[in-house]
C-alpha positions in Angstrom: -135.6 14.7 -94.9 -137.7 12.7 -92.5 -141.0 14.2 -91.3 -142.4 14.2 -87.9 -144.7 11.3 -88.6 -141.7 9.2 -89.7 -139.9 10.0 -86.3 -143.2 9.4 -84.4 -143.6 6.0 -86.1 -139.9 5.1 -85.4 -140.4 6.0 -81.7 -143.4 3.7 -81.5 -141.5 0.9 -83.0 -138.8 1.3 -80.5 -141.2 1.3 -77.6 -142.9 -1.8 -78.8 -139.7 -3.5 -79.4 -138.6 -2.5 -75.9 -141.9 -3.7 -74.4 -141.4 -7.0 -76.1 -137.9 -7.2 -74.6 -139.2 -6.4 -71.1 -142.0 -8.9 -71.4 -139.6 -11.7 -72.5 -137.2 -10.9 -69.7 -140.2 -10.9 -67.1 -141.3 -14.2 -68.6 -137.8 -15.5 -68.3 -137.6 -14.5 -64.7 -141.1 -15.9 -63.8 -140.0 -19.3 -65.5 -136.8 -19.2 -63.4 -138.6 -18.6 -60.3 -141.2 -21.3 -60.9 -138.3 -23.7 -61.7 -136.4 -22.8 -58.5 -139.7 -23.2 -56.5 -140.3 -26.7 -58.0 -136.7 -27.6 -57.1 -137.1 -26.3 -53.6 -140.3 -28.3 -53.1 -138.6 -31.4 -54.4 -135.8 -30.8 -51.9 -138.2 -30.2 -49.1 -140.1 -33.4 -50.0 -137.0 -35.4 -50.3 -135.8 -34.0 -46.8 -139.1 -34.9 -45.4 -138.8 -38.4 -46.7 -135.3 -38.8 -45.3 -136.5 -37.5 -41.9 -139.4 -39.9 -41.9 -137.1 -42.8 -42.8 -134.7 -41.7 -40.1 -137.5 -41.6 -37.5 -138.7 -45.0 -38.6 -135.2 -46.5 -38.3 -134.8 -44.7 -34.8 -138.2 -46.2 -33.6 -137.2 -49.7 -35.0 -133.8 -49.5 -33.2 -135.4 -48.3 -30.0 -138.1 -51.1 -30.3 -135.4 -53.6 -31.0 -133.5 -52.4 -28.1 -136.5 -52.3 -25.8 -137.9 -55.7 -26.8 -134.9 -57.7 -26.1 -135.5 -60.9 -24.1 -133.8 -59.4 -21.0 -135.9 -56.2 -21.1 -139.1 -58.1 -21.7 -138.4 -60.4 -18.7 -137.5 -57.5 -16.4 -140.4 -55.2 -17.3 -142.7 -58.3 -17.4 -141.7 -59.2 -14.0 -142.3 -55.7 -12.6 -145.7 -55.8 -14.3 -146.7 -59.1 -12.6 -145.5 -57.7 -9.3 -147.6 -54.6 -9.7 -150.6 -56.9 -10.6 -149.9 -59.0 -7.5 -149.7 -55.9 -5.3 -153.0 -54.5 -6.8 -154.7 -57.9 -6.3 -153.7 -58.5 -2.7 -154.4 -55.0 -1.5 -158.3 -54.8 -1.6 -158.8 -58.0 0.6 -156.5 -56.7 3.2 -158.0 -53.3 3.2 -161.5 -54.7 3.6 -160.3 -57.0 6.3 -158.6 -54.1 8.4 -161.2 -51.4 7.7 -163.9 -53.9 9.1 -162.0 -54.0 12.4 -161.2 -50.3 12.6 -160.8 -47.4 10.1 -157.6 -46.5 11.9 -156.0 -49.6 10.6 -156.2 -48.5 6.9 -152.5 -47.8 6.4 -151.6 -51.3 7.7 -152.1 -53.1 4.4 -149.9 -50.6 2.4 -147.3 -51.1 5.1 -147.3 -54.8 4.8 -147.1 -54.8 1.0 -144.4 -52.0 1.2 -142.4 -53.9 3.8 -142.3 -57.0 1.5 -141.2 -55.0 -1.7 -138.8 -52.8 0.1 -137.2 -56.0 1.5 -137.0 -57.6 -1.9 -135.4 -54.3 -3.2 -132.9 -54.6 -0.4 -131.8 -58.0 -1.7 -131.3 -56.4 -5.1 -129.2 -53.6 -3.5 -127.1 -56.2 -1.4 -126.4 -58.1 -4.7 -125.3 -55.0 -6.4 -123.1 -53.9 -3.5 -121.7 -57.4 -3.0 -122.6 -57.4 0.7 -122.2 -60.6 2.8 -124.6 -63.5 2.3 -126.2 -63.3 5.5 -127.5 -59.8 4.9 -129.2 -61.0 1.8 -130.8 -64.0 3.6 -132.0 -61.7 6.4 -133.7 -59.4 4.0 -135.2 -62.5 2.3 -136.6 -63.6 5.5 -138.0 -60.3 6.5 -139.8 -60.1 2.9 -141.2 -63.6 3.3 -142.5 -62.9 6.7 -144.4 -59.9 5.6 -145.7 -61.6 2.5 -146.7 -64.6 4.5 -148.6 -62.6 7.0 -150.5 -60.6 4.2 -151.3 -64.0 2.4 -152.7 -65.4 5.5 -155.0 -62.3 6.0 -156.1 -62.6 2.3 -156.8 -66.5 2.8 -158.9 -65.9 5.9 -160.8 -63.1 4.2 -161.4 -65.0 1.0 -162.2 -68.5 2.5 -165.5 -67.0 3.8 -166.6 -66.2 0.3 -165.2 -69.5 -1.3 -162.3 -71.8 -0.7 -160.9 -71.1 -4.2 -161.1 -67.3 -3.6 -158.9 -67.7 -0.4 -156.4 -69.9 -2.1 -156.2 -67.6 -5.1 -155.8 -64.5 -2.9 -153.0 -66.1 -0.9 -151.3 -67.4 -4.2 -151.4 -63.9 -5.6 -150.0 -62.3 -2.5 -146.9 -64.7 -2.4 -146.3 -65.1 -6.1 -145.4 -61.3 -6.5 -142.5 -61.4 -4.1 -141.5 -64.8 -5.4 -141.4 -63.6 -9.0 -139.3 -60.6 -8.0 -136.8 -62.8 -6.1 -136.5 -65.2 -9.2 -135.9 -62.0 -11.4 -133.1 -60.9 -9.0 -131.6 -64.5 -9.0 -131.5 -64.7 -12.8 -130.1 -61.3 -13.0 -127.3 -62.2 -10.7 -126.5 -65.2 -12.6 -126.5 -63.5 -15.9 -123.4 -61.2 -15.3 -121.8 -60.2 -18.3 -118.4 -61.6 -19.4 -116.7 -58.3 -18.6 -117.8 -58.3 -15.2 -116.5 -61.8 -14.6 -113.2 -61.0 -16.2 -113.0 -57.9 -13.9 -113.7 -60.0 -10.8 -111.1 -62.5 -11.9 -108.5 -60.0 -12.4 -109.2 -58.3 -9.1 -108.9 -61.7 -7.4 -105.6 -62.6 -9.2 -104.3 -59.1 -8.2 -105.0 -59.4 -4.6 -103.5 -63.0 -4.7 -100.3 -61.7 -6.4 -100.1 -58.8 -3.9 -100.4 -61.2 -0.9 -97.7 -63.5 -2.3 -95.5 -60.7 -3.1 -95.7 -59.2 0.4 -95.1 -62.7 1.8 -92.0 -63.5 -0.3 -90.4 -60.0 0.1 -91.4 -58.8 3.6 -88.4 -56.6 4.1 -89.1 -54.6 0.7 -92.8 -54.5 1.6 -91.9 -52.8 5.1 -89.6 -50.4 3.5 -92.2 -49.6 0.8 -94.8 -48.9 3.3 -92.6 -46.7 5.3 -91.6 -44.7 2.2 -95.3 -44.2 1.5 -96.2 -43.2 5.0 -93.3 -40.7 5.0 -94.4 -39.0 1.8 -97.5 -36.6 1.5 -100.8 -38.3 1.0 -101.0 -39.4 -2.7 -97.6 -38.1 -3.6 -96.0 -41.6 -3.9 -97.7 -44.6 -5.4 -97.2 -48.0 -4.2 -95.4 -49.4 -7.3 -92.9 -46.6 -7.4 -92.3 -46.9 -3.6 -91.8 -50.7 -4.3 -89.2 -50.0 -7.0 -87.3 -47.5 -4.6 -87.5 -50.0 -1.8 -86.1 -52.8 -3.9 -83.1 -50.6 -4.9 -82.6 -49.9 -1.2 -82.8 -53.4 0.0 -81.0 -55.2 -3.0 -79.0 -52.5 -4.6 -80.6 -52.6 -8.1 -83.6 -51.2 -9.7 -84.3 -54.4 -11.7 -87.2 -56.0 -9.9 -86.6 -59.7 -9.1 -82.7 -59.4 -9.2 -80.5 -59.7 -6.2 -76.8 -59.8 -5.6 -76.7 -63.6 -5.5 -78.7 -63.9 -8.6 -76.4 -61.3 -10.5 -73.3 -63.4 -9.3 -75.0 -66.6 -10.5 -75.8 -64.9 -13.9 -72.2 -63.9 -14.3 -70.9 -67.4 -13.5 -73.3 -69.0 -15.8 -72.4 -66.6 -18.6 -68.7 -67.3 -18.1 -69.3 -71.1 -18.1 -71.1 -70.8 -21.3 -68.4 -68.8 -23.0 -65.8 -71.3 -21.8 -68.0 -74.1 -23.2 -68.6 -72.5 -26.5 -64.7 -71.8 -27.0 -63.3 -74.6 -29.3 -60.5 -76.7 -27.7 -57.1 -76.2 -29.3 -55.9 -79.2 -31.3 -52.4 -79.4 -32.7 -51.0 -81.3 -35.5 -49.8 -84.2 -33.4 -53.3 -84.7 -32.0 -54.9 -84.7 -35.5 -52.3 -87.0 -36.8 -52.7 -89.5 -33.8 -56.4 -89.5 -34.2 -56.4 -90.2 -38.0 -53.8 -93.1 -37.4 -56.0 -94.6 -34.7 -58.9 -94.4 -36.9 -57.0 -96.2 -39.7 -55.4 -98.9 -37.5 -58.5 -99.8 -35.5 -61.5 -99.3 -37.8 -63.6 -101.8 -35.8 -63.5 -99.4 -32.7 -64.8 -96.5 -34.9 -67.8 -94.8 -33.2 -71.1 -94.5 -34.9 -70.9 -90.7 -35.4 -68.3 -89.7 -37.9 -65.1 -88.3 -36.5 -64.8 -84.4 -36.3 -61.5 -82.7 -36.3 -60.6 -79.1 -35.9 -57.6 -78.2 -38.1 -55.0 -76.2 -36.1 -54.8 -72.4 -36.4 -51.9 -71.4 -38.6 -49.0 -69.4 -37.1 -49.3 -65.7 -37.2 -45.9 -65.2 -38.9 -45.7 -65.1 -42.6 -44.4 -68.1 -44.5 -41.3 -66.3 -45.7 -39.9 -66.0 -42.0 -41.3 -69.1 -40.6 -38.7 -71.3 -38.9 -40.1 -74.6 -40.1 -39.9 -75.0 -44.0 -42.1 -77.6 -45.6 -39.1 -79.6 -46.8 -36.2 -80.0 -44.6 -32.9 -79.3 -46.3 -30.0 -81.7 -46.4 -27.7 -79.4 -44.6 -27.5 -79.7 -40.9 -28.5 -76.7 -38.9 -25.8 -74.1 -38.3 -24.7 -73.8 -34.7 -25.3 -70.3 -33.3 -22.6 -70.8 -30.7 -19.1 -69.6 -31.3 -16.6 -72.5 -32.0 -13.7 -72.9 -29.7 -11.6 -74.4 -32.4 -9.5 -72.3 -34.6 -11.4 -71.1 -37.8 -10.4 -72.9 -41.0 -10.4 -71.6 -44.3 -13.8 -71.1 -46.0 -15.0 -73.9 -48.0 -17.3 -73.9 -50.9 -20.9 -74.1 -49.7 -23.2 -76.5 -51.7 -26.1 -74.9 -53.6 -29.4 -74.6 -51.7 -31.8 -77.5 -52.1 -34.6 -77.1 -54.5 -37.8 -79.1 -54.3 -38.4 -81.4 -56.8 -41.1 -84.1 -57.5 -40.8 -86.9 -55.1 -39.1 -85.1 -52.3 -42.1 -85.7 -49.8 -44.1 -88.7 -49.3 -47.8 -88.3 -50.4 -50.7 -88.5 -48.0 -52.6 -91.6 -47.8 -56.0 -91.4 -49.6 -58.0 -92.1 -46.5 -56.3 -89.3 -44.7 -57.1 -87.0 -47.6 -60.8 -88.0 -47.3 -60.9 -87.3 -43.6 -59.2 -84.0 -43.9 -61.6 -82.8 -46.5 -64.6 -84.0 -44.5 -63.2 -82.1 -41.5 -62.7 -79.0 -43.4 -66.2 -79.1 -44.8 -68.0 -79.7 -41.4 -66.3 -77.0 -39.4 -66.9 -73.4 -39.7 -63.5 -72.4 -38.6 -60.8 -73.7 -41.0 -57.3 -72.3 -41.4 -58.2 -69.1 -39.4 -61.2 -68.1 -41.7 -64.9 -68.0 -40.9 
């Protein structure tokens, strides 16, 4: 029988064991949390590296897209234009201010007029306006820039002739650079734009020729479109309907005369492709002519078409291969009194030597004819 001390000791041992298990569990949890934290940190760092690489690639792509020769040329030209305007304005301002303070806005008006006219040239090119509009705008821009250049030259020549020439050149070079930029941009239209313009030109030419060649159909189509509500009937649908009304067919391009011509041509082709009937006498005559006059033989070999056999069976044909010795019986009733029946001779039987053999040359020609023609003895 266990004492109280033994039970106490056993309880303490159980408590110590439980504390060890709890401590091991807590240690395991802490290790798992640290491992997860390390994995999360690694994931965060990897994602940061990926984001940084993506930003670097995006910057490189933008830089590559921005620093193309075309962009550098266009933006560089605008920078030169801005520098030209900034260099030409101070001399003009000093010139007009010395005359009167009220003339202070005049330099900005002159420079603005020159640049606005140059921008108008670019707008005219974009809208494909007539050429005289562009040259008018160029003339106005050149007038404003020339007047500003003369003012700068007169102001700078009092300081030094080089200063006068430099200010005048700077004033004129800005609009000149902008005009050259616009000219280069107009010449460098992409291939898609050229193709689109060529298609539009070809479409207009085709439309003009179609209306010229088919005036009646074009008039009927226009009337159908004008009779229908706005936008309800398209021109191509109206053209098909008008063609059917005028020519009686929905197949564009076909007319009654063309249909009749097509039928006539088809009949002529069918008649030409049908083989000419050739009977036995014609084949025999051609073979004999070939054998009797070999010197007049054509260069091309003779071609013969064997006659089509009779549709009747051989058993009921009226022309046996070998003629019997008996004369044909008369189908008419004899007017003489009938005599006693006499003994009929036996029917003739074929034997070797009854019919003359074919000539060897005739056999060769017949075999060649049968080999060259697709239709022989009624079979394909």
